[in-house]
N, C-alpha and C positions, 0 to 999 in steps of 0.2 A: 707251142700251145697244145694242150691235150684235146685232140679232136674226138676222142672217144668219151667225152664228157656226157653224162646222163642229165637230160633236161626234161622237166615236166612243164607243159604249157596248159594253163587252166583258164578257160574263157567259155562262158555260156553261149556266146555268139559263134556258131559253127564256122562261118566263112573265115572269120579272123583266126580262130583256133587252128583250123586246118591249114590255112595259108602260112601262118607263122611256123607251124610244125614242119611243113614241107620245106620252107626256106632254111630252117635249122638243119634238117636232114641233108639238104643239098650242100650245106657247109660241112657236113661230115659228122654231125653230132647224133647221138642216140636220143630219140625223142619219144615221149609218151604224151598222150593227150587226155585231158579230163574236162567234162562239161559242167561240173558243179564242185562246190567245196567239199561235199561229202565224198564224191568220187576221188577228188584229189587227195584227201586225207587217207582214204583206203589205199591208194597207190603209194603214198609216202610211208605208211605203216608196213606195207608188204615188200617194199623194195630194199634189197640189201646188195651192195652197199647203198647208202642213201643217195638221193639225187644230188648232183652238184649244184644245180640251179633250178629254181621254180620261177617261171614267168607267170604271174598271178593277176588276174583281173580283180579289181576291187569290188565291183558290184556283181554279185552272184546270187542266184536264188538259194534260199535256205541259209546255209552258213556263208557269211560274206567273207570277202578277202582278208579283212583285218583279223577275223576269228581264225581263218585258216592259217594266217601268218603266226598267230599265237601258238596254235597247235604244232606247226612245223618247228618253231623255236624250241618247244618242249621235247619234241621227238629227235631233233638233230641240230646240234649247234654248228655242224659243218655245212649245211645246206644254205646257199645264198638265195634270197628271195628278191625278185625284181617285181614291183607292183606296176600295173599298167591300167589306166582308167580313162574313160571319157567324162567322168564326173568329179574331177579332182578339184580340191580347194587347197589353199595354203595350210589350213588347219588339218585337213586330212593327211596331207603330205608329211607334216611335222609328226602327227600321231604315228603314221606308218614307219617313219625313220626311227622314232623313239622305241617302237616295238621291235626294231631289228631289221627292217627292210633295207636292202643295199641301195636300191635306186627306186625312183618314182617317176614313171613316164606317162605323158598325157596322150590320149587318142585324139585324133588320128595320129599315129606315130609312124614315121617313115621306117621301113624295114631296116635301112642302114643304121638308124639310131638304136633300134633294138639290138642289132648285131654288135654295135659298139659296146652297149651296156653288157651284153653277154660276154664279150671278149674281156672287158675289164673285170667282170665278176669271176671269170675263169682264172685270170691272173691272181686274184685274191685267193681262190680255192687252192691253186698251186703253191702260192706263198705260204698258206696255212699248213698244207701238207709238208712242205719243206721245214717249217718251224717245228712241227710235231716230230718229224724224223730227227732233227738236230737234238731236241730235248730228250728223245729216247736214247740217243747215243751217249748222253751225259751220264 
């Protein structure tokens, strides 16, 4: 597994954002943090190569998580988005998945559950890279 994966954590609640960021760093990932949708979009636009994964809170001040998800999908089809929220409903989860979210986790979410979702997402990232490499060889 690619431990040099670039992950963006977006959450307006500082303790959760900082804790998740530190846990991911301890796992060996490169992590950036954003406290708002606007800050997240600025980081997504300026980061090259694109983030492998964005762990995104649904409820954010200003631009909400679903709007951020839409913008990320427009900017990078390679970035996988995992939504996490304390205000989830089945309808919201379905909307998020239809918009391209990879996973939808409910707070309070145990750290090991987030790590499992990140690992699964990284497997998808690597599989996508492998497929693109094979297509280029053809």
